[in-house]
C-alpha positions as CSV (number, residue, x, y, z in Angstrom):
1,X,-30.6,6.5,-8.5
2,X,-28.8,7.1,-11.4
3,X,-28.8,4.4,-14.6
4,X,-25.2,4.1,-15.6
5,X,-21.7,5.0,-14.7
6,X,-18.5,3.9,-16.6
7,X,-15.3,3.4,-15.1
8,X,-12.0,2.9,-17.4
9,X,-9.4,1.0,-15.8
10,X,-9.9,-1.9,-13.4
11,X,-7.0,-1.0,-10.9
12,X,-7.5,-1.3,-7.1
13,X,-8.6,2.5,-6.7
14,X,-10.7,2.3,-9.8
15,X,-12.5,-0.8,-8.5
16,X,-12.9,0.9,-5.3
17,X,-14.5,4.1,-6.7
18,X,-16.9,1.4,-8.7
19,X,-17.9,0.1,-5.2
20,X,-18.9,3.7,-4.1
21,X,-20.7,4.3,-7.6
22,X,-22.9,1.2,-7.0
23,X,-24.7,2.7,-4.2
24,X,-25.9,5.5,-6.4
25,X,-26.1,3.7,-10.0
26,X,-28.3,0.9,-11.3
27,X,-25.4,-0.3,-13.4
28,X,-21.9,0.4,-13.1
29,X,-19.5,-0.7,-16.0
30,X,-15.8,-1.5,-15.6
31,X,-13.9,-1.4,-18.8
32,X,-11.0,-3.6,-17.9
33,X,-7.9,-4.6,-19.9
34,X,-6.9,-7.9,-18.6
35,X,-8.5,-11.4,-18.9
36,X,-8.0,-12.5,-15.4
37,X,-9.5,-9.4,-13.8
38,X,-12.4,-9.5,-16.2
39,X,-13.0,-13.2,-15.2
40,X,-13.0,-12.5,-11.4
41,X,-15.0,-9.7,-11.4
42,X,-17.6,-11.4,-14.0
43,X,-17.6,-14.8,-12.0
44,X,-16.8,-14.0,-8.5
45,X,-17.8,-10.4,-8.1
46,X,-14.2,-9.7,-6.9
47,X,-11.3,-8.1,-8.4
48,X,-9.1,-11.0,-7.6
49,X,-5.7,-9.7,-9.0
50,X,-5.8,-6.3,-7.0
51,X,-8.3,-6.6,-4.3
52,X,-8.4,-10.3,-3.9
53,X,-10.6,-11.7,-1.2
54,X,-13.0,-8.6,-1.3
55,X,-16.7,-8.9,-2.6
56,X,-18.2,-6.4,-4.6
57,X,-21.9,-5.4,-5.5
58,X,-23.5,-7.4,-8.2
59,X,-24.4,-4.4,-10.3
60,X,-20.7,-3.7,-11.1
61,X,-20.3,-5.4,-14.5
62,X,-16.9,-5.8,-16.4
63,X,-16.4,-5.3,-20.0
64,X,-13.2,-6.7,-21.8
65,X,-13.8,-5.1,-25.0
66,X,-15.7,-1.9,-26.4
67,X,-18.1,-4.0,-28.2
68,X,-19.1,-5.4,-25.0
69,X,-19.1,-2.1,-23.2
70,X,-21.6,-0.9,-26.1
71,X,-23.7,-3.8,-25.4
72,X,-24.2,-3.1,-21.8
73,X,-25.0,0.6,-22.5
74,X,-28.6,0.4,-22.9
75,X,-29.1,4.3,-21.9
76,X,-27.1,7.3,-21.7
77,X,-23.9,7.2,-19.5
78,X,-24.1,9.5,-16.5
79,X,-20.8,9.5,-15.3
80,X,-17.3,8.7,-16.7
81,X,-14.5,7.8,-14.4
82,X,-10.7,7.4,-15.6
83,X,-8.9,5.2,-13.2
84,X,-5.6,5.2,-15.5
85,X,-1.9,6.1,-14.1
86,X,-1.0,9.4,-15.2
87,X,1.9,8.2,-17.6
88,X,-1.0,6.2,-19.6
89,X,-3.6,8.8,-20.2
90,X,-2.2,10.3,-23.5
91,X,-1.4,6.7,-25.2
92,X,-5.0,5.7,-23.9
93,X,-6.7,8.5,-25.2
94,X,-4.9,8.6,-28.4
95,X,-5.5,5.0,-29.1
96,X,-9.3,4.9,-27.9
97,X,-10.5,8.6,-28.4
98,X,-13.5,7.6,-30.5
99,X,-14.8,5.1,-28.2
100,X,-14.4,7.4,-25.1
101,X,-15.8,10.3,-27.1
102,X,-19.1,8.8,-27.7
103,X,-19.8,8.6,-23.9
104,X,-18.8,11.9,-23.0
105,X,-21.8,14.0,-24.2
106,X,-21.8,17.8,-23.7
107,X,-22.9,17.7,-20.0
108,X,-21.6,14.4,-18.9
109,X,-19.4,14.7,-15.9
110,X,-15.9,13.2,-16.2
111,X,-13.7,12.4,-13.1
112,X,-9.9,11.5,-13.2
113,X,-8.5,9.5,-10.3
114,X,-4.8,9.9,-11.9
115,X,-2.1,11.1,-9.2
116,X,1.0,11.9,-10.9
117,X,2.8,14.0,-13.6
118,X,3.6,12.9,-17.1
119,X,7.4,12.2,-17.1
120,X,7.8,13.2,-20.7
121,X,5.7,16.2,-21.2
122,X,5.8,17.3,-17.5
123,X,2.0,17.9,-17.6
124,X,-0.5,17.2,-14.9
125,X,-3.7,15.1,-15.6
126,X,-5.7,18.3,-16.3
127,X,-3.3,19.2,-18.9
128,X,-3.2,15.7,-20.5
129,X,-7.0,15.7,-20.8
130,X,-7.4,19.2,-22.2
131,X,-5.3,18.0,-25.1
132,X,-7.9,15.9,-26.2
133,X,-11.2,17.7,-24.7
134,X,-10.4,21.5,-24.6
135,X,-14.0,22.4,-25.0
136,X,-15.2,20.1,-22.3
137,X,-13.0,20.9,-19.2
138,X,-16.0,22.4,-17.3
139,X,-17.2,18.8,-17.1
140,X,-14.0,17.3,-15.6
141,X,-13.2,16.8,-11.9
142,X,-10.0,15.4,-10.4
143,X,-10.4,13.4,-7.2
144,X,-7.5,13.0,-4.5
145,X,-7.2,12.6,-1.0
146,X,-6.1,10.2,1.9
147,X,-8.1,6.8,0.7
148,X,-6.6,3.2,0.4
149,X,-8.8,1.3,-2.1
150,X,-9.0,-1.7,0.3
151,X,-10.5,0.5,3.0
152,X,-13.0,2.1,0.7
153,X,-14.2,-1.1,-0.4
154,X,-14.3,-2.3,3.5
155,X,-16.5,1.0,3.9
156,X,-14.1,2.6,6.3
157,X,-15.0,6.2,6.4
158,X,-13.1,8.0,3.9
159,X,-13.1,12.0,3.0
160,X,-11.6,13.2,0.0
161,X,-11.1,16.3,-2.3
162,X,-12.8,16.7,-5.8
163,X,-11.4,19.6,-7.7
164,X,-13.2,21.2,-10.8
165,X,-14.2,24.4,-12.5
166,X,-17.9,24.2,-12.4
167,X,-19.8,24.4,-9.4
168,X,-22.8,22.7,-10.6
169,X,-20.7,19.8,-12.0
170,X,-19.0,19.3,-8.7
171,X,-22.2,19.7,-6.9
172,X,-23.9,17.0,-9.0
173,X,-21.0,14.6,-8.8
174,X,-20.2,15.0,-4.9
175,X,-23.8,14.9,-3.8
176,X,-25.7,12.4,-6.4
177,X,-22.8,10.2,-7.7
178,X,-20.0,9.8,-5.3
179,X,-21.8,10.3,-1.9
180,X,-22.6,7.3,0.7
181,X,-22.7,7.1,4.4
182,X,-18.9,6.4,4.4
183,X,-17.5,8.2,1.3
184,X,-17.5,11.9,1.1
185,X,-16.1,14.3,-1.6
186,X,-15.2,18.0,-0.6
187,X,-15.2,20.2,-3.5
188,X,-12.5,22.5,-4.7
189,X,-11.9,25.1,-7.4
190,X,-7.9,24.4,-7.0
191,X,-7.3,22.0,-9.6
192,X,-3.7,22.3,-9.9
193,X,-3.1,22.3,-6.2
194,X,-5.2,19.0,-5.6
195,X,-3.3,17.4,-8.6
196,X,0.1,18.7,-7.3
197,X,-0.6,17.2,-3.7
198,X,-1.9,13.9,-5.1
199,X,1.2,13.7,-7.4
200,X,4.0,14.8,-5.0
201,X,3.1,12.8,-2.0
202,X,3.8,9.8,-3.9
203,X,7.3,10.8,-4.1
204,X,7.6,11.6,-0.3
205,X,5.9,8.4,0.4
206,X,8.9,6.3,-1.3
207,X,11.1,8.5,1.1
208,X,9.0,7.7,4.1
209,X,9.6,3.8,3.0
210,X,13.4,4.2,2.6
211,X,13.6,5.8,5.9
212,X,11.6,3.0,7.7
213,X,13.4,0.5,5.6
214,X,16.8,1.8,7.0
215,X,15.6,1.8,10.7
216,X,14.6,5.5,11.3
217,X,11.4,6.0,13.3
218,X,9.0,8.6,14.2
219,X,11.3,11.7,14.5
220,X,12.7,11.2,11.2
221,X,9.3,10.9,9.4
222,X,8.0,13.7,11.0
223,X,11.0,15.8,10.1
224,X,10.6,14.5,6.3
225,X,6.8,15.1,6.2
226,X,7.2,18.8,7.5
227,X,10.0,19.6,5.3
228,X,8.3,17.8,2.4
229,X,5.2,19.9,2.7
230,X,7.6,23.1,2.4
231,X,9.0,22.0,-0.6
232,X,5.3,20.9,-2.1
233,X,4.4,24.5,-1.4
234,X,7.1,25.8,-3.7
235,X,6.0,23.4,-6.4
236,X,2.5,25.0,-5.8
237,X,3.4,28.5,-6.0
238,X,5.1,27.9,-9.7
239,X,1.6,26.5,-10.6
240,X,-0.4,29.2,-8.6
241,X,-1.9,26.7,-6.6
242,X,-3.5,27.9,-3.1
243,X,-1.2,27.2,-0.1
244,X,-4.2,26.2,1.9
245,X,-4.9,23.2,-0.5
246,X,-1.6,21.6,0.8
247,X,-2.6,21.7,4.2
248,X,-6.1,19.8,3.4
249,X,-7.2,16.3,2.3
250,X,-5.4,16.1,-0.9
251,X,-2.0,17.6,0.5
252,X,-1.3,16.9,4.0
253,X,-4.0,14.3,4.8
254,X,-2.8,12.1,1.7
255,X,0.9,12.5,2.6
256,X,0.4,11.5,6.3
257,X,-1.6,8.4,4.9
258,X,0.9,7.3,2.4
259,X,4.0,7.8,4.4
260,X,2.7,6.1,7.6
261,X,0.0,3.5,6.3
262,X,0.9,0.0,5.6
263,X,-1.0,-0.4,2.5
264,X,0.8,2.3,0.4
265,X,2.4,1.0,-2.7
266,X,4.8,3.8,-2.7
267,X,6.2,3.3,0.7
268,X,6.4,-0.4,0.3
269,X,8.5,0.4,-2.8
270,X,10.8,2.7,-0.8
271,X,11.1,-0.1,1.8
272,X,12.2,-2.4,-0.8
273,X,14.8,0.1,-2.2
274,X,16.3,0.3,1.4
275,X,16.9,-3.5,1.2
276,X,19.2,-2.9,-1.6
277,X,16.7,-3.7,-4.5
278,X,16.8,-1.8,-7.6
279,X,13.6,0.2,-8.8
280,X,13.5,-2.0,-12.0
281,X,13.7,-5.4,-10.0
282,X,10.9,-4.2,-7.9
283,X,8.6,-3.0,-10.7
284,X,9.2,-6.0,-12.5
285,X,8.0,-8.2,-9.6
286,X,4.4,-6.7,-9.5
287,X,1.5,-5.7,-11.3
288,X,0.6,-2.8,-9.3
289,X,1.8,0.8,-10.5
290,X,4.2,2.8,-8.3
291,X,3.0,6.3,-9.5
292,X,5.9,7.9,-7.2
293,X,8.6,6.4,-9.4
294,X,7.9,8.1,-12.7
295,X,6.7,11.3,-11.0
296,X,10.1,11.6,-9.1
297,X,11.6,12.0,-12.6
298,X,9.0,14.6,-13.6
299,X,9.5,16.5,-10.3
300,X,13.2,16.6,-10.7
301,X,12.9,18.1,-14.2
302,X,10.2,20.6,-13.1
303,X,12.7,21.6,-10.3
304,X,15.4,22.4,-12.9
305,X,13.1,24.1,-15.2
306,X,11.8,26.6,-12.7
307,X,14.7,26.7,-10.0
308,X,12.8,24.9,-7.3
309,X,14.6,24.3,-4.1
310,X,13.6,20.6,-3.5
311,X,16.4,18.7,-1.8
312,X,14.1,15.8,-0.5
313,X,12.4,15.3,-4.2
314,X,15.8,15.4,-6.0
315,X,17.4,13.3,-3.4
316,X,14.5,10.5,-4.1
317,X,15.5,11.0,-8.0
318,X,19.2,10.4,-7.2
319,X,18.2,7.3,-5.6
320,X,15.8,6.1,-8.4
321,X,17.7,7.2,-11.7
322,X,21.2,7.7,-10.5
323,X,21.8,4.6,-8.6
324,X,22.7,6.8,-5.5
325,X,22.7,4.9,-1.9
326,X,19.7,5.8,0.0
327,X,21.8,6.3,3.1
328,X,24.5,8.5,1.4
329,X,21.5,10.8,0.2
330,X,20.2,11.0,3.5
331,X,23.7,11.8,4.9
332,X,23.9,14.7,2.3
333,X,20.6,16.1,3.0
334,X,21.6,16.3,6.6
335,X,24.8,18.2,5.9
336,X,23.1,21.2,4.4
337,X,23.6,24.4,6.2
338,X,20.6,25.2,8.3
339,X,18.6,28.4,7.5
340,X,15.5,29.8,9.1
341,X,12.7,27.2,8.9
342,X,10.2,29.3,6.5
343,X,12.8,30.0,4.1
């Protein structure tokens, strides 16, 4: 049993990983930002904002300030987990680097849960962390795969990928820190492939929601998923990712889950778009982050920079940022001349 784990960010997924860590750590500290999330975790052992009604273990302890984190850390932090949206990583590290740095020792493993691409710098999460921790990247790992937070907390059997550069670190985190009878991580060295899969599938999940909202069914969804993977592979080639990664848990596995599962925020976002609501209206009406929204812009810019053929991704961009009708975009994609399937 480990002593102390620290999670930064108390969204649904960060909270679910805290519930996994609670099996292997005596104390799991969650650094939270919002008073209502803090109060629910402290008083009811429940994230009443993002996972209402789901009980959490009593050794999960919230902290609202860094002073409170310091008071709770009575020993060495043995694992640091970042549960931040990709678009927030740089600003958070800029504002809080000194606080974070004191907990990341020369050997402390760090796990990022972020699934996205920064829409300004077009960097993946590993690049964003490298800007602040260039000498410590062997300590970093990136978790991705088919995993709804609610089902993790409910102890549904879940398998994900954990990508990093150090075998020793990956083994330690996978076997000793994030391993339970229902949650299992499979190590990988393909950091770029795992991160791309986690980011790109969010945009395709929005596409899946749009299709469902417009009344299209299984045939259409299957076609979109299959062609979507083909487009994902083109981005992977630019980043020297391994093709087989996109057919694994962090690629196809996560893509199938988020385009078919009812708990997908990105899919729900797409369904609302199909009803005629604007992206801004949908986002303003909820507190949860829709990673695919900003990632769609980043992916569009990447496709332009590297001349990547990505009709589905660019179609979603045009719906989100150019006020194109979802139905018109689908009709336009269907009029593209056919070629051999593997082209």
